[in-house]
C-alpha atoms as one frame of an Amber mdcrd trajectory, in Angstrom:
protein
  -1.400  26.447   0.960  -4.266  25.454   1.793  -6.392  22.134   0.378  -9.985
  21.332   0.802 -11.442  17.977  -0.184 -15.140  18.566  -1.568 -15.123  14.946
  -2.126 -12.599  11.797  -1.740 -14.091   8.962  -3.753 -14.239   7.125  -7.153
 -15.954   9.716 -10.421 -19.186   7.163  -9.312 -18.842   8.262  -6.010 -18.970
   5.959  -2.671 -21.562   4.035  -2.177 -21.699   3.459  -6.051 -25.499   4.055
  -7.424 -27.496   0.520  -7.651 -24.590  -1.393  -6.680 -24.896  -4.263  -4.473
 -21.768  -5.076  -2.673 -20.584  -5.041   0.764 -18.655  -2.234   0.885 -21.549
  -0.347  -0.790 -23.622  -1.205   1.864 -21.766   0.181   4.911 -20.392   3.272
   2.913 -22.822   5.658   5.246 -22.313   8.461   7.204 -18.566   9.990   6.448
 -17.563   6.940   4.612 -19.967   8.101   2.009 -17.733   9.809  -0.346 -18.488
  12.091  -3.317 -16.461  11.898  -7.058 -13.149  13.763  -5.723 -12.616  17.253
  -6.350 -10.261  19.873  -4.799 -10.239  23.910  -3.635  -6.928  25.257  -3.612
  -6.856  28.806  -2.129 -10.421  28.927  -2.939  -9.036  29.879  -6.568  -8.111
  26.711  -8.456 -10.480  23.870  -8.508  -9.338  20.553  -9.845 -11.685  18.307
 -11.097 -15.345  20.133 -11.424 -17.691  17.063 -10.108 -21.850  16.976  -9.652
 -22.709  19.305  -6.269 -19.282  20.570  -5.843 -20.979  24.202  -4.979 -22.889
  22.556  -2.139 -20.096  20.502  -0.626 -17.946  23.939  -0.959 -21.128  25.232
   1.298 -20.975  22.378   3.492 -17.061  22.689   4.026 -17.536  26.637   4.671
 -15.767  28.021   1.530 -17.658  29.216  -1.569 -16.566  28.658  -5.494 -16.999
  32.648  -5.780 -13.322  33.105  -6.196 -12.524  30.286  -8.402 -10.236  31.969
 -11.370  -9.362  28.308 -12.706 -11.158  25.048 -13.208  -8.986  22.058 -14.584
  -9.836  18.627 -15.373  -7.527  15.333 -14.754  -9.869  12.654 -16.018  -9.329
  10.628 -19.240 -12.765  12.695 -20.315 -13.750  15.574 -19.373 -15.396  14.068
 -15.953 -18.365  13.798 -14.858 -21.266  15.803 -16.660 -21.870  17.880 -14.817
 -23.460  22.158 -15.308 -20.481  24.933 -15.011 -22.680  26.756 -11.944 -23.201
  30.854 -12.770 -19.552  32.547 -12.375 -17.541  29.891 -12.781 -14.637  29.547
 -15.349 -14.861  27.109 -18.293 -13.296  24.066 -17.398  -9.489  23.430 -19.326
  -6.995  21.208 -19.242  -2.712  21.870 -19.239  -1.133  20.451 -22.116   1.863
  17.317 -20.592   4.447  19.097 -19.667   3.461  22.821 -19.963   2.993  24.989
 -16.746   0.396  27.985 -15.769   1.202  30.989 -14.297  -1.641  31.884 -11.877
  -2.506  35.614 -10.996  -2.598  34.596  -7.461   1.002  33.235  -7.388   0.344
  29.573  -7.606   1.807  27.716 -11.001   0.462  24.703 -12.048   2.445  21.660
 -14.160   0.741  19.102 -16.133   2.395  16.050 -15.167   2.618  13.031 -17.696
   0.015   9.788 -16.554   0.885   6.153 -17.730  -2.709   6.071 -18.393  -5.219
   8.167 -20.077  -5.793  11.749 -17.942  -3.531  14.480 -16.464  -1.924  14.995
 -13.241  -1.109  18.322 -11.489   1.804  19.520  -9.694   0.792  22.794  -7.859
   3.530  25.265  -6.610   1.338  27.860  -3.821   2.899  30.903  -3.669   4.537
  29.829  -0.391   6.596  27.793  -2.264   4.935  24.658  -0.579   4.066  21.661
  -3.306   1.669  19.171  -4.321   0.989  16.491  -6.861  -2.535  15.472  -7.115
  -2.927  12.561  -9.518  -6.463  11.614 -11.693  -8.321   7.758 -11.067  -6.472
   5.039 -12.415  -3.210   6.845 -13.344   0.393   6.497 -12.039   3.157   9.554
 -13.242   5.332   8.936 -16.349   9.227   8.923 -17.338   9.963   8.900 -13.381
  12.625   6.616 -13.883  14.991   8.940 -15.431  14.160  11.198 -12.845  12.147
  14.271 -14.750   9.990  16.054 -12.917  10.824  14.164  -9.200  14.056  16.787
  -8.681  11.925  18.028  -5.195  10.005  15.951  -3.034   6.587  16.935  -2.574
   4.739  18.187   1.041   1.521  16.088  -0.186   0.569  14.086  -2.942  -3.386
  13.140  -3.156  -3.450   9.970  -5.486  -5.917   6.548  -6.214  -2.906   4.746
  -3.456  -5.857   1.925  -3.428  -5.915   1.057  -7.506  -2.396   1.831  -8.586
   0.087   1.802  -5.767   2.801   0.939  -7.456   2.626   5.106  -8.804   3.059
   5.607  -5.080   6.335   3.107  -5.738   7.767   4.883  -8.387   7.216   8.308
  -6.469   9.153   6.823  -4.111  12.085   5.802  -5.883  12.974   8.920  -6.997
  12.586  10.921  -4.034   9.105  12.528  -4.789   7.624  11.037  -1.936   9.742
  11.293   1.387   9.095  10.658   4.770   7.377  13.974   5.709   5.525  14.051
   2.910   1.977  13.711   3.279   0.218  11.051   1.326  -3.766  11.131   0.878
  -5.304   8.038  -0.452  -8.350   9.750  -3.045 -10.707   8.519  -5.956 -11.606
   5.733  -3.129 -13.805   3.184  -4.860 -15.309  -0.214  -3.533 -12.745  -2.243
  -3.814 -11.980  -1.973   0.039 -14.063  -2.125   2.943 -14.519   1.280   4.539
 -13.749   2.209   7.801 -11.421   0.151   9.844  -9.983  -1.867   7.291  -9.303
   1.065   4.763  -7.513   3.023   7.212  -5.425  -0.280   7.985  -4.491  -0.867
   4.810  -3.272   2.476   4.262  -1.420   2.502   6.862   0.480   0.048   6.157
   1.287   2.057   2.719   2.400   5.486   4.269  -0.735   6.899   3.640  -4.500
   8.128   5.037  -7.499   9.145   4.374  -9.723  11.594   4.778 -13.742  12.736
   4.834 -15.616  14.511   2.415 -14.900  18.719   2.979 -12.159  18.013   5.175
  -9.559  20.896   4.790  -5.261  20.555   5.325  -2.677  22.548   4.983   0.659
  21.487   2.835   3.329  21.305   4.527   1.741  20.632   8.175   3.580  17.376
   8.804   0.386  14.976   9.987   1.171  12.163  12.408   0.075   9.176   9.472
   1.539   6.051  11.355   4.565   4.768  11.122   5.095   1.627   7.871   6.120
  -1.280  10.710   9.755  -2.327  10.096   9.049  -5.771  10.844   5.622  -7.600
  10.400   4.668 -10.590  10.158   1.268 -12.701   8.230   0.382 -15.958   9.811
  -2.478 -17.836   8.197  -3.717 -21.054   7.681  -3.763 -22.499   3.854  -5.495
 -20.360   1.211  -6.613 -17.959   3.962  -4.895 -14.787   2.068  -1.799 -14.489
   4.175   0.310 -14.349   0.833  -2.052 -11.700  -0.559  -1.703  -9.686   2.546
   2.214  -9.766   2.954   2.087  -8.756  -1.247  -0.078  -5.967  -0.524   2.020
  -4.273   1.875   4.630  -4.041  -0.106   3.208  -2.957  -3.044   4.092   0.715
  -2.405   7.368   0.750  -1.989  10.002   0.143  -4.901  12.661  -2.667  -5.133
  11.133  -4.902  -2.739  13.733  -8.632  -2.778  11.666 -10.906  -2.295  12.750
 -14.423  -1.047  10.841 -17.558  -1.988  12.362 -20.219   0.651  10.138 -23.226
  -1.154  12.116 -23.880  -4.498  11.137 -25.148  -7.359  10.671 -28.586  -6.770
  10.824 -30.079 -10.325   8.179 -32.344 -11.781   6.358 -31.165  -9.092   3.055
 -29.561 -11.753   0.389 -28.288  -8.549   3.291 -26.468  -7.158   5.051 -24.894
 -10.276   0.814 -24.056 -10.532   1.337 -22.045  -6.921   5.038 -20.151  -7.868
   3.505 -19.241 -11.391   0.315 -17.818  -9.668   2.651 -15.909  -7.115   5.613
 -14.871  -9.426   1.939 -13.077 -11.838   1.093 -11.556  -8.765   3.954  -9.584
  -7.550   4.821  -5.816  -8.773   7.718  -5.948 -12.638   9.942  -4.028 -10.309
  10.352  -6.369  -7.456  13.206  -9.361  -8.051  12.924 -12.534  -6.490  15.699
 -14.898  -5.082  15.086 -19.005  -4.105  17.057 -19.966  -0.806  16.682 -20.573
   2.461  19.988 -18.788   3.589  17.967 -15.713   5.429  20.703 -15.062   8.086
  23.053 -12.694   5.679  19.973 -11.216   3.854  18.867  -9.840   7.122  22.153
  -8.804   8.125  22.624  -6.520   4.875  21.201  -3.476   4.354  18.724  -3.242
   1.274  15.045  -2.918  -0.093  12.113  -4.789   1.814  12.319  -7.862   2.097
   9.439 -10.333   1.807   9.853 -14.288   3.108   7.094 -16.303   1.420   7.421
 -18.247   3.934   8.998 -19.049   7.286   6.766 -23.003   7.118   8.988 -24.119
   4.525  12.106 -22.592   5.904  11.870 -24.546   8.889  11.075 -27.570   6.814
  14.529 -27.153   5.151  16.148 -26.149   8.722  14.501 -29.560  10.006  15.742
 -31.328   7.011  19.555 -29.983   8.035  19.379 -30.822  12.083  18.131 -35.151
  10.732  15.133 -33.844  12.705  12.383 -36.172  11.536  14.202 -38.783  12.581
  13.426 -39.486  16.524  17.240 -41.286  17.461  18.653 -38.180  15.354  16.626
 -35.202  16.964  17.167 -37.058  20.478  21.209 -37.159  19.395  21.726 -33.404
  18.852  19.099 -32.559  16.294  16.760 -31.044  19.025  20.251 -29.079  19.588
  21.217 -28.030  15.947  17.601 -27.201  15.032  17.568 -24.766  18.043  20.491
 -22.923  17.087  19.530 -22.466  13.649  16.216 -20.704  15.000  17.712 -18.800
  17.642  20.523 -17.725  14.979  17.349 -16.268  12.534  15.616 -14.909  15.471
  18.369 -12.774  16.252  18.924 -11.806  12.278  14.952 -10.366  12.830  15.768
  -8.341  15.737  18.945  -6.967  14.185  17.943  -5.992  10.696  17.571  -2.859
   9.909  15.638  -3.793   6.857  11.755  -3.398   6.280  11.161  -7.336   6.537
   7.473  -8.947   6.244   7.506 -12.950   7.101   4.876 -15.163   5.567   4.217
 -18.541   7.553   1.662 -20.836   8.125  -0.769 -21.296  11.704  -0.843 -24.424
  12.370  -1.832 -26.576  15.317  -5.717 -25.594  15.780  -6.917 -28.463  13.585
  -6.679 -32.303  13.775  -3.582 -33.488  15.714  -1.426 -35.083  13.189  -1.044
 -38.971  13.243   2.600 -39.323  13.460   5.627 -38.303  15.728   7.296 -35.914
  13.316   4.372 -34.177  11.849   4.029 -33.865  15.692   7.353 -31.940  15.725
   7.044 -29.886  12.881   3.672 -28.313  14.104   5.066 -27.910  17.539   8.282
 -26.542  16.485   6.721 -24.180  13.726   4.452 -22.698  16.464   7.939 -22.159
  18.964   8.986 -20.638  15.465   6.042 -17.898  15.066   5.739 -17.070  18.934
  10.008 -16.626  18.547   9.595 -14.460  15.262   6.571 -12.508  16.391   8.259
 -11.132  19.397  10.356  -9.424  17.300   8.037  -7.745  14.976   6.303  -4.680
  15.714   2.727  -5.615  13.992   1.294  -9.004  13.493  -1.129 -10.043  11.967
  -3.317 -13.444  11.605  -5.101 -14.140   8.373  -8.660 -15.974   8.236 -11.258
 -16.001   5.034  -8.773 -13.299   3.420  -9.692 -10.638   6.380  -6.536  -9.686
   8.535  -6.825  -9.708  12.331  -4.187  -7.517  13.545  -2.673  -9.408  16.653
  -0.265  -6.761  17.490   0.367  -2.890  16.391
Protein backbone atom coordinates (compact mmCIF):
# COMPACT_ATOMS: atom_id res chain seq x y z
CA UNK A 1 0.00 0.00 0.00
CA UNK A 2 1.36 3.38 -1.06
CA UNK A 3 0.56 6.69 0.64
CA UNK A 4 1.34 10.12 -0.80
CA UNK A 5 1.15 13.01 1.65
CA UNK A 6 -0.30 15.88 -0.36
CA UNK A 7 0.09 18.04 2.75
CA UNK A 8 1.40 17.52 6.28
CA UNK A 9 0.43 20.75 8.01
CA UNK A 10 -2.32 21.98 10.32
CA UNK A 11 -5.72 22.86 8.81
CA UNK A 12 -4.57 26.48 8.35
CA UNK A 13 -1.26 25.34 6.87
CA UNK A 14 2.25 26.33 7.93
CA UNK A 15 3.12 29.15 7.98
CA UNK A 16 -0.25 30.38 9.13
CA UNK A 17 -1.54 33.32 7.12
CA UNK A 18 -0.66 36.66 8.76
CA UNK A 19 1.01 34.99 11.78
CA UNK A 20 4.14 36.87 12.94
CA UNK A 21 5.56 34.12 15.20
CA UNK A 22 9.13 32.88 14.82
CA UNK A 23 8.05 29.37 13.75
CA UNK A 24 5.90 30.74 10.93
CA UNK A 25 8.66 33.15 9.89
CA UNK A 26 11.09 30.25 9.40
CA UNK A 27 8.63 27.74 7.89
CA UNK A 28 9.95 28.22 4.38
CA UNK A 29 10.86 25.94 1.49
CA UNK A 30 10.71 22.29 2.55
CA UNK A 31 9.44 23.35 5.97
CA UNK A 32 6.32 25.01 4.53
CA UNK A 33 3.33 22.69 4.78
CA UNK A 34 -0.16 22.61 3.27
CA UNK A 35 -3.10 21.21 5.23
CA UNK A 36 -2.75 17.45 5.69
CA UNK A 37 -4.30 15.19 3.06
CA UNK A 38 -3.44 11.60 2.13
CA UNK A 39 -3.73 9.86 -1.23
CA UNK A 40 -3.78 6.08 -0.75
CA UNK A 41 -2.87 3.96 -3.79
CA UNK A 42 -4.26 6.70 -6.02
CA UNK A 43 -7.81 5.58 -5.24
CA UNK A 44 -8.65 6.79 -1.72
CA UNK A 45 -8.32 10.42 -0.61
CA UNK A 46 -8.35 11.12 3.12
CA UNK A 47 -9.28 14.79 3.61
CA UNK A 48 -9.90 17.14 0.71
CA UNK A 49 -7.87 20.31 1.13
CA UNK A 50 -7.34 23.45 -0.98
CA UNK A 51 -5.02 22.79 -3.89
CA UNK A 52 -5.14 19.00 -3.52
CA UNK A 53 -5.16 18.45 -7.30
CA UNK A 54 -2.09 20.66 -7.80
CA UNK A 55 -0.34 19.02 -4.85
CA UNK A 56 -0.97 15.59 -6.38
CA UNK A 57 0.39 16.78 -9.72
CA UNK A 58 3.54 18.15 -8.10
CA UNK A 59 4.04 14.75 -6.46
CA UNK A 60 3.65 13.00 -9.82
CA UNK A 61 0.12 11.72 -9.21
CA UNK A 62 -3.40 12.45 -10.39
CA UNK A 63 -6.70 12.52 -8.56
CA UNK A 64 -8.39 11.04 -11.63
CA UNK A 65 -8.38 7.55 -10.16
CA UNK A 66 -9.87 8.53 -6.77
CA UNK A 67 -13.02 6.53 -6.05
CA UNK A 68 -13.65 7.63 -2.45
CA UNK A 69 -13.06 10.86 -0.51
CA UNK A 70 -13.36 10.69 3.28
CA UNK A 71 -13.19 13.54 5.79
CA UNK A 72 -11.62 13.32 9.22
CA UNK A 73 -11.92 16.86 10.61
CA UNK A 74 -14.51 17.68 13.30
CA UNK A 75 -16.24 19.82 10.67
CA UNK A 76 -16.35 19.37 6.91
CA UNK A 77 -12.76 20.47 6.56
CA UNK A 78 -11.36 23.53 4.80
CA UNK A 79 -13.79 25.19 2.41
CA UNK A 80 -12.87 23.88 -1.03
CA UNK A 81 -14.47 23.26 -4.37
CA UNK A 82 -14.65 19.60 -5.29
CA UNK A 83 -12.56 19.17 -8.44
CA UNK A 84 -14.44 17.90 -11.49
CA UNK A 85 -14.64 14.12 -11.58
CA UNK A 86 -13.92 13.70 -7.88
CA UNK A 87 -16.57 11.98 -5.73
CA UNK A 88 -18.38 14.07 -3.14
CA UNK A 89 -16.58 13.88 0.22
CA UNK A 90 -18.21 11.75 2.90
CA UNK A 91 -17.61 10.35 6.35
CA UNK A 92 -17.88 6.81 7.71
CA UNK A 93 -19.84 6.54 11.00
CA UNK A 94 -17.76 5.52 14.01
CA UNK A 95 -17.22 1.78 14.20
CA UNK A 96 -18.51 1.14 10.68
CA UNK A 97 -16.39 -0.36 7.91
CA UNK A 98 -16.40 0.56 4.24
CA UNK A 99 -15.21 -1.93 1.63
CA UNK A 100 -13.96 -0.43 -1.63
CA UNK A 101 -13.95 -2.16 -4.98
CA UNK A 102 -10.20 -1.61 -5.07
CA UNK A 103 -9.76 -4.11 -2.24
CA UNK A 104 -9.21 -1.53 0.51
CA UNK A 105 -11.18 -1.69 3.75
CA UNK A 106 -11.71 1.46 5.78
CA UNK A 107 -12.94 1.37 9.37
CA UNK A 108 -13.94 4.56 11.19
CA UNK A 109 -12.23 4.91 14.57
CA UNK A 110 -14.00 6.78 17.37
CA UNK A 111 -12.06 9.73 18.78
CA UNK A 112 -11.96 11.40 22.19
CA UNK A 113 -12.59 14.75 20.47
CA UNK A 114 -14.77 15.74 17.52
CA UNK A 115 -13.58 14.15 14.29
CA UNK A 116 -13.09 10.72 12.74
CA UNK A 117 -10.05 8.50 12.52
CA UNK A 118 -9.59 5.92 9.78
CA UNK A 119 -7.96 2.51 9.92
CA UNK A 120 -7.16 1.44 6.36
CA UNK A 121 -6.27 -2.11 5.38
CA UNK A 122 -4.82 -2.44 1.90
CA UNK A 123 -5.22 -5.30 -0.58
CA UNK A 124 -1.80 -6.52 0.59
CA UNK A 125 -3.01 -6.74 4.21
CA UNK A 126 -0.91 -3.81 5.41
CA UNK A 127 -2.61 -1.52 7.93
CA UNK A 128 -2.38 2.22 8.49
CA UNK A 129 -4.10 4.49 10.97
CA UNK A 130 -4.86 8.13 10.18
CA UNK A 131 -6.07 10.45 12.94
CA UNK A 132 -7.52 13.97 12.67
CA UNK A 133 -5.89 17.07 14.19
CA UNK A 134 -6.26 17.40 17.94
CA UNK A 135 -7.71 13.92 18.38
CA UNK A 136 -6.72 10.60 19.95
CA UNK A 137 -8.52 7.23 19.71
CA UNK A 138 -11.25 6.60 22.28
CA UNK A 139 -12.03 3.31 24.00
CA UNK A 140 -8.56 1.81 23.62
CA UNK A 141 -8.19 1.16 27.34
CA UNK A 142 -10.15 -2.06 26.88
CA UNK A 143 -8.26 -2.99 23.74
CA UNK A 144 -11.11 -2.25 21.31
CA UNK A 145 -9.86 -1.95 17.76
CA UNK A 146 -6.24 -2.59 18.71
CA UNK A 147 -5.85 -6.35 18.33
CA UNK A 148 -3.11 -5.87 15.74
CA UNK A 149 -0.13 -3.56 15.43
CA UNK A 150 -0.41 -0.96 12.70
CA UNK A 151 2.33 -0.80 10.09
CA UNK A 152 2.01 2.98 9.87
CA UNK A 153 0.38 5.66 12.02
CA UNK A 154 -0.13 9.22 10.81
CA UNK A 155 -1.26 11.43 13.67
CA UNK A 156 -0.99 14.74 15.46
CA UNK A 157 2.05 13.64 17.46
CA UNK A 158 3.03 17.17 18.52
CA UNK A 159 -0.45 18.27 19.57
CA UNK A 160 -1.62 14.98 21.11
CA UNK A 161 1.39 12.92 22.26
CA UNK A 162 -0.94 11.20 24.75
CA UNK A 163 -2.74 9.68 21.76
CA UNK A 164 0.48 7.94 20.77
CA UNK A 165 0.88 6.79 24.37
CA UNK A 166 -2.60 5.23 24.26
CA UNK A 167 -1.75 3.37 21.06
CA UNK A 168 1.50 2.09 22.56
CA UNK A 169 -0.30 0.97 25.73
CA UNK A 170 -2.54 -1.43 23.83
CA UNK A 171 0.08 -2.61 21.32
CA UNK A 172 -1.40 -0.76 18.34
CA UNK A 173 2.00 0.93 17.93
CA UNK A 174 4.99 -1.36 18.20
CA UNK A 175 8.75 -1.11 17.67
CA UNK A 176 8.44 -1.42 13.87
CA UNK A 177 5.46 0.90 13.42
CA UNK A 178 6.35 3.86 11.23
CA UNK A 179 4.97 6.86 13.15
CA UNK A 180 4.66 9.93 10.94
CA UNK A 181 3.68 13.30 12.41
CA UNK A 182 1.05 15.24 10.46
CA UNK A 183 -1.17 18.28 11.12
CA UNK A 184 2.06 20.11 11.99
CA UNK A 185 1.47 23.64 13.27
CA UNK A 186 3.65 26.43 14.67
CA UNK A 187 3.90 24.92 18.17
CA UNK A 188 7.46 23.73 17.46
CA UNK A 189 10.12 25.55 15.40
CA UNK A 190 10.48 23.72 12.07
CA UNK A 191 13.60 21.94 10.90
CA UNK A 192 16.15 20.56 13.34
CA UNK A 193 14.15 21.23 16.53
CA UNK A 194 11.05 19.50 15.13
CA UNK A 195 13.10 16.47 14.08
CA UNK A 196 14.78 16.34 17.51
CA UNK A 197 11.50 16.37 19.42
CA UNK A 198 9.85 13.81 17.16
CA UNK A 199 12.86 11.49 17.39
CA UNK A 200 12.44 11.45 21.18
CA UNK A 201 8.88 10.21 20.55
CA UNK A 202 10.03 7.56 18.08
CA UNK A 203 8.38 9.50 15.26
CA UNK A 204 9.40 11.48 12.19
CA UNK A 205 8.12 14.14 9.81
CA UNK A 206 8.34 14.17 6.03
CA UNK A 207 7.92 16.94 3.47
CA UNK A 208 4.73 17.57 1.51
CA UNK A 209 4.58 15.41 -1.59
CA UNK A 210 6.44 12.48 -0.04
CA UNK A 211 5.29 8.98 -1.02
CA UNK A 212 5.62 6.26 1.62
CA UNK A 213 5.26 2.51 1.33
CA UNK A 214 3.27 1.10 4.24
CA UNK A 215 5.11 -1.75 5.91
CA UNK A 216 8.56 -0.76 4.73
CA UNK A 217 10.59 -0.21 7.89
CA UNK A 218 12.15 3.23 8.09
CA UNK A 219 15.28 3.94 10.08
CA UNK A 220 13.71 6.23 12.67
CA UNK A 221 16.21 7.02 15.46
CA UNK A 222 15.71 4.78 18.45
CA UNK A 223 14.42 6.48 21.57
CA UNK A 224 17.45 6.88 23.87
CA UNK A 225 17.27 4.43 26.79
CA UNK A 226 19.10 6.79 29.16
CA UNK A 227 18.97 10.57 28.92
CA UNK A 228 20.37 13.28 31.20
CA UNK A 229 18.74 16.70 30.96
CA UNK A 230 20.80 19.52 32.46
CA UNK A 231 19.94 23.18 32.96
CA UNK A 232 19.92 26.12 35.31
CA UNK A 233 17.07 27.39 37.44
CA UNK A 234 13.85 27.96 35.46
CA UNK A 235 15.63 26.99 32.24
CA UNK A 236 12.86 24.61 31.17
CA UNK A 237 14.79 21.43 31.91
CA UNK A 238 11.89 19.70 33.67
CA UNK A 239 9.52 20.57 30.81
CA UNK A 240 12.02 19.14 28.34
CA UNK A 241 12.35 15.94 30.38
CA UNK A 242 8.59 15.50 30.71
CA UNK A 243 8.06 16.16 27.00
CA UNK A 244 10.41 13.29 26.17
CA UNK A 245 8.14 10.73 27.80
CA UNK A 246 4.63 12.12 27.27
CA UNK A 247 4.04 9.85 24.27
CA UNK A 248 4.74 6.75 26.37
CA UNK A 249 2.28 5.08 28.77
CA UNK A 250 2.68 4.30 32.48
CA UNK A 251 5.64 6.54 33.23
CA UNK A 252 6.89 6.49 36.84
CA UNK A 253 7.76 10.01 37.97
CA UNK A 254 10.30 10.00 40.80
CA UNK A 255 10.27 13.22 42.81
CA UNK A 256 13.39 13.48 44.98
CA UNK A 257 12.47 16.77 46.67
CA UNK A 258 9.76 15.59 49.06
CA UNK A 259 6.92 17.83 50.24
CA UNK A 260 8.76 20.18 52.67
CA UNK A 261 5.82 20.78 54.98
CA UNK A 262 5.12 24.43 55.66
CA UNK A 263 7.07 25.74 52.65
CA UNK A 264 4.30 27.29 50.51
CA UNK A 265 6.64 28.35 47.71
CA UNK A 266 7.93 24.78 47.37
CA UNK A 267 4.37 23.44 47.49
CA UNK A 268 3.49 25.77 44.60
CA UNK A 269 6.41 24.41 42.56
CA UNK A 270 5.39 20.81 43.25
CA UNK A 271 1.78 21.56 42.31
CA UNK A 272 2.83 23.11 38.99
CA UNK A 273 4.86 20.00 38.14
CA UNK A 274 1.97 17.69 39.00
CA UNK A 275 -0.49 19.61 36.85
CA UNK A 276 1.81 19.27 33.82
CA UNK A 277 2.08 15.50 34.03
CA UNK A 278 -0.27 13.22 32.06
CA UNK A 279 -2.95 11.59 34.19
CA UNK A 280 -1.66 8.10 33.38
CA UNK A 281 1.70 8.76 35.08
CA UNK A 282 2.38 7.54 38.61
CA UNK A 283 4.42 9.50 41.13
CA UNK A 284 6.66 8.31 43.94
CA UNK A 285 8.57 10.59 46.31
CA UNK A 286 11.89 9.01 47.23
CA UNK A 287 15.65 9.39 47.03
CA UNK A 288 16.16 5.63 47.04
CA UNK A 289 16.80 5.41 43.29
CA UNK A 290 18.92 2.26 43.05
CA UNK A 291 16.08 -0.28 43.64
CA UNK A 292 13.92 1.51 41.05
CA UNK A 293 16.72 1.44 38.50
CA UNK A 294 17.30 -2.26 39.13
CA UNK A 295 13.63 -3.20 38.74
CA UNK A 296 12.01 -3.83 35.39
CA UNK A 297 9.12 -1.56 34.59
CA UNK A 298 7.86 1.44 32.64
CA UNK A 299 9.99 4.48 31.84
CA UNK A 300 11.45 6.33 34.80
CA UNK A 301 11.64 10.13 35.06
CA UNK A 302 13.88 11.29 37.92
CA UNK A 303 13.51 14.94 38.91
CA UNK A 304 16.06 15.66 40.10
CA UNK A 305 19.62 14.44 40.81
CA UNK A 306 20.48 17.77 42.45
CA UNK A 307 18.07 17.08 45.31
CA UNK A 308 19.20 13.44 45.44
CA UNK A 309 22.72 14.72 46.06
CA UNK A 310 21.49 17.03 48.82
CA UNK A 311 19.91 14.03 50.54
CA UNK A 312 23.05 11.92 50.05
CA UNK A 313 25.26 14.65 51.50
CA UNK A 314 22.90 14.99 54.47
CA UNK A 315 23.19 11.24 55.11
CA UNK A 316 27.00 11.35 54.84
CA UNK A 317 27.36 14.41 57.06
CA UNK A 318 29.18 16.03 54.18
CA UNK A 319 28.36 19.60 55.20
CA UNK A 320 30.61 19.37 58.26
CA UNK A 321 34.33 19.72 57.46
CA UNK A 322 35.48 17.34 60.19
CA UNK A 323 32.90 14.65 59.23
CA UNK A 324 33.81 15.12 55.58
CA UNK A 325 37.47 14.49 56.32
CA UNK A 326 36.71 11.59 58.67
CA UNK A 327 34.83 9.26 56.29
CA UNK A 328 32.08 11.53 54.94
CA UNK A 329 33.79 11.94 51.59
CA UNK A 330 34.28 8.18 51.22
CA UNK A 331 30.63 7.53 52.14
CA UNK A 332 29.37 10.01 49.55
CA UNK A 333 31.66 8.65 46.85
CA UNK A 334 30.32 5.14 47.55
CA UNK A 335 26.70 6.36 47.21
CA UNK A 336 27.48 8.05 43.90
CA UNK A 337 29.28 4.97 42.55
CA UNK A 338 26.30 2.81 43.50
CA UNK A 339 23.89 5.16 41.70
CA UNK A 340 26.05 5.41 38.57
CA UNK A 341 26.41 1.61 38.43
CA UNK A 342 22.63 1.27 38.69
CA UNK A 343 22.15 3.73 35.82
CA UNK A 344 24.66 1.74 33.75
CA UNK A 345 22.94 -1.59 34.42
CA UNK A 346 19.33 -0.43 34.26
CA UNK A 347 17.12 -2.01 31.62
CA UNK A 348 14.48 0.71 31.93
CA UNK A 349 14.11 3.84 29.86
CA UNK A 350 15.44 6.56 32.16
CA UNK A 351 15.27 10.34 31.86
CA UNK A 352 17.08 12.14 34.68
CA UNK A 353 17.09 15.86 35.40
CA UNK A 354 19.89 17.76 37.13
CA UNK A 355 21.02 21.32 37.68
CA UNK A 356 24.05 22.59 35.81
CA UNK A 357 26.05 24.63 38.34
CA UNK A 358 29.49 26.15 38.61
CA UNK A 359 29.22 28.62 35.75
CA UNK A 360 28.30 31.55 37.96
CA UNK A 361 29.37 33.07 41.28
CA UNK A 362 31.67 30.95 43.46
CA UNK A 363 29.76 30.04 46.67
CA UNK A 364 30.93 31.96 49.72
CA UNK A 365 31.02 28.92 52.05
CA UNK A 366 33.09 25.77 52.01
CA UNK A 367 29.93 23.61 52.13
CA UNK A 368 28.45 25.51 49.18
CA UNK A 369 31.63 25.00 47.15
CA UNK A 370 31.64 21.32 48.15
CA UNK A 371 28.07 20.86 46.90
CA UNK A 372 28.89 22.64 43.63
CA UNK A 373 31.92 20.43 43.06
CA UNK A 374 30.15 17.19 43.98
CA UNK A 375 27.19 17.98 41.72
CA UNK A 376 29.58 18.64 38.85
CA UNK A 377 31.21 15.25 39.44
CA UNK A 378 27.83 13.51 39.73
CA UNK A 379 26.56 15.06 36.50
CA UNK A 380 29.71 14.04 34.63
CA UNK A 381 29.52 10.46 35.93
CA UNK A 382 25.85 10.02 35.06
CA UNK A 383 26.31 11.71 31.66
CA UNK A 384 29.01 9.16 30.83
CA UNK A 385 26.40 6.39 31.17
CA UNK A 386 23.72 8.10 29.04
CA UNK A 387 23.13 7.72 25.33
CA UNK A 388 21.87 11.29 25.16
CA UNK A 389 22.78 14.39 27.17
CA UNK A 390 20.89 17.65 26.70
CA UNK A 391 21.61 21.11 28.10
CA UNK A 392 18.59 23.43 28.33
CA UNK A 393 19.27 27.16 28.14
CA UNK A 394 16.41 29.70 28.06
CA UNK A 395 14.00 26.92 27.14
CA UNK A 396 16.15 25.79 24.20
CA UNK A 397 17.58 22.27 24.23
CA UNK A 398 21.18 21.86 23.09
CA UNK A 399 22.12 18.25 22.39
CA UNK A 400 25.56 17.56 23.87
CA UNK A 401 25.53 13.85 23.08
CA UNK A 402 23.30 11.58 21.00
